[in-house]
N, C-alpha and C positions, 0 to 999 in steps of 0.2 A: 504493500500500500504506500509506504514511504517512498519507495523507488518510483512508483508511478506519479506520485505527487511532485517529486523532484524533477522528473522528466517533463511534466506539464509546465512547471515554472520555467525550465530551460527553454521549452518550446515557445512559451509566451514572451519571454525576454528576447528570443531570437526574432520573433515576429515584430516586436516593438522596435528592435534595433534596425531591422530592414525598413520599417515604416519611417523611422527617423531619418535614415540615410536617403530614402526616396524623397522625403519632404525637403531635404537640404540640397537636392540636386535637381537640375532642370531636366526636361525631357530630351534635351539635346546632348546631355552629358555635361560634366563639370558642375561646379557648385552653383546653386540657384541664388540669385540676388533679386530682391524685390525691386522692380524697376521704378516704382513711383518715387519721385523726389530726387532721382539721380540728375545732377546738374553738370552741364558742360558749357564751356565758353567757346565762342566761334570768332573767326576773323577771315576776311576775304579781300582779294584784290584782283582787279581785272579791267575790263573795258565796258563802256556804256554806249548805246546806240539810240539815236532819236528817230521817232516816227511821227510825222505831223504834216502841217500844211506846206512846209518849205522843202519837202522832198516828195516825189511822186513815184518812188520805186527805189530799189537798191542799186546804187551806182558804185561798183566795186573800186573804181579809181578815186572816188570822193565819198567815203563812208561817213566822214565827220565823227569818228570815234573819239571818245574822251575817257579819262580814267574813272574808275569806281572803286570805293573801298567800303568795308562794312565791319562793324563790331557788334557782337550780340551774345546770346545765350540760348541754350536748350534746356528745358525742364521736362523730364520724362514723366508721362502720365500712365502709359501702359506699355506692354511689350513692344507695340508697334508705333505708338503715337506720342509725340512730344509737343509741348507748347514752345514757340520760338519768338524771340523779339530781337530787333536789330535797329541800330542807328547807322545810317549810310550817308555817304556823300558821293555825288556824281557830277560829271561835267559832260554836257552835250552841246552840239551846235548844228546849224543848218544854213545853207546858202543857195538861193534860187538860181544862181548863175550856172549851176550844175543840173538844173531841172528843166522840164518842158516849159515852165512859166518864168524863164530867165528874164523876160522883158520887164517883170515887176521889180527885179533886183533887190529883193528883201533878204535879210540875213540876221542871224542872232547867235549868241553864245550865252550859256548859263552854267553856273556852279551852284548846285542846290543841295541842301540836306533833306533827308526824310527819315521817318521813324515808323516802324510797322510791327504789328503783333499778329500771330497766326498759329497754324498747326502744321506739323510735319509728320507724314506717314511713311515709315520705313517698310520695305518689302519683307525683310527678315526680322524675326523677333530679337529683342535685346539680349536675352540669355542664350541665344544661338551663337553669339560671338562670331558672326560671319565676317571673313576678311574683306568682302566686298558687299556693300549694301546700297542698292538704288533706293531713291525716295521721291515722293511728290510733296509739294507744300503749297499753301495758300494763306493769304492774310489780308489785313486792311490797315491803312495808316494814313499819314498826311505828309505832304512835301511843301516846301516853301519856294515859290516861284520868284526868280530874280533875273529875267532875261535882259541882256544888254546888246547894243549894236554900236558899231564903230563908224564915226563920221569925222572926216578930216583929221584922222589920227587920234581922236579922242573917243573913249568908250562912254556911252550914256546908258543909264538905267531906264528901261522902257516903261514899266508900269506907271511911274509918276507922270509920264508924258501923255498917257491915254491916246496912243496913236490911232485907235479906231473910235475915239470918242467914248470909250467905255472904261469904267473903273471896275476891274474884275477882282475877284477874291484871290489872294496870294497864298492861301493855305488850303488847297483843295484836298479831298479824299483821294487816296490811291489804293487800288485793289491789285494785289500781287498774286501771281501764280507761277509755278515753275517745277523743274525736275532736276535732280542731281544724283551723284553717286559718291559714296564715301568709301575710302580704302584704308583699312587699319594698317598703320606702319609700326606702332608699338602698342603696348597694352593700354595706353591712355591717349595716344595721339593718332588721329586719322586725317588724311588729306583727301581732297576730292575736287570735282568739277561741278559747277552749277550754272544752269541757264534759267533766267528769271525775267518774266515780262511784267511790267508795271503799268496799269491802265489808270490814267489820270482823269478825275472827274472835272476836267476843265479843258478847254481848247486853247488856253493861253500860255502853255509851256513855252511857246515860241513867240508870244505876243501877236500872233496872227490868227484870226478866226473868221470874220464875216466880210464886211464891205468897207470900201474907202469912205471916210466921213467927209463932211463939209469942212474944208481946211480952216474956214473962218471960226469954227467952233473949237479949234485946238488951242492950247494955252500959250504956245510960243512958236517962234520960227524954227527952233530945233525940233519941236514936236512935228511940225509940218514937213520938215525935211526928212525926218525918219519915218513918217507915215507913208509918204509917196517918194520912193527912191528911183523911179523910172527915169526922171530927167538926168540923173547922173550918167546914164549910158545912152543919152540922146533920144530917149523915148518921150512922147508927150505926157503931160500930167494926166493922171487918172481922174475920171469924173466921179463925183460923189455917188455912191450906190453901186459902183462896179465891184465885182468880186475881188477881194483881197485874199481871202482864204475860203475855207468851207467848214461850216459849223456842224455838218452832218455827222462827222466822226470826231471823237476826242483824241487828244495827243497821248502818246505813250513812250516809254523808254525801256530798253532791253539791257540786261546785265549778263555778261559771261565772265565768271570768276573762278579762280583757283582758291580753294577754301581749306582752312585748317580747323579741326575740332579737338579740343583738349578736355578730357574727362576729369572732372573734379570728384564726382561721386556723391554719396550721401554720408550721413553720420556713421551708419553701420559699416560701410566700406572703409571709411577713414580709420575707424577703430580696428578693423581687421588688418589694415596695412601696418598700423603701429605694432600689432602683435607679431607680425612676420618680419619686421626689420631686424637686421643683423645687430647683435649687441656691440656697443662701442668698447674698444680696448685702450 
């Protein structure tokens, strides 16, 4: 009787041990880590491309690319989904002398910040520890519009000049969507590539949207000169009401970046790392 009792206890202890081991391991092998609350910091650098009224297609010789940089963080919610937030800076430009509407001769350059919050969905689960992990993401944020144009060697800020007779909002919403791939290089550092399109809820990223205004309603000679630049290339003045741009579609800007993600982890992971550090001598 005592022997059977002892065997039953050993059996139960074995089952409990196996259950505990299973609970502490992921289904992919390796030790399981609760993904919720795992924090990573991100950084990216690359190029930005403008799509709006001053280009009418992709001109490979004159893309008008500018730099883009980003700093942000990922806060993991589930095995596949993380919240993400970023502060970004980008420069884009456009010039109609490279487009079908070259006769209007409009151009701009802008260096803008933006901030956005969203979600990122990884293809492979966090505890799978996949060396290559593609993902999709989307979000919403705001950007600050600051288009400028050059006249006689001097750069002028365009929003204050109301070149279309319109005082537009300089902090529009931006909806972001993109795709990327992350490649694990060390236990805590991943590098990757990301393509991101940013849809602005404004048509004035380039200061061009609708029609030529009545020049008498503009605030200064500089405003009139930058509103209608056709005479600079020998074209006649545009009549009020002629198309200066098209408000049917909003402006957007595209990012292509090389990105780094550094895993900080959560409290449990940090405590585990402290336990496994080599002792100091």
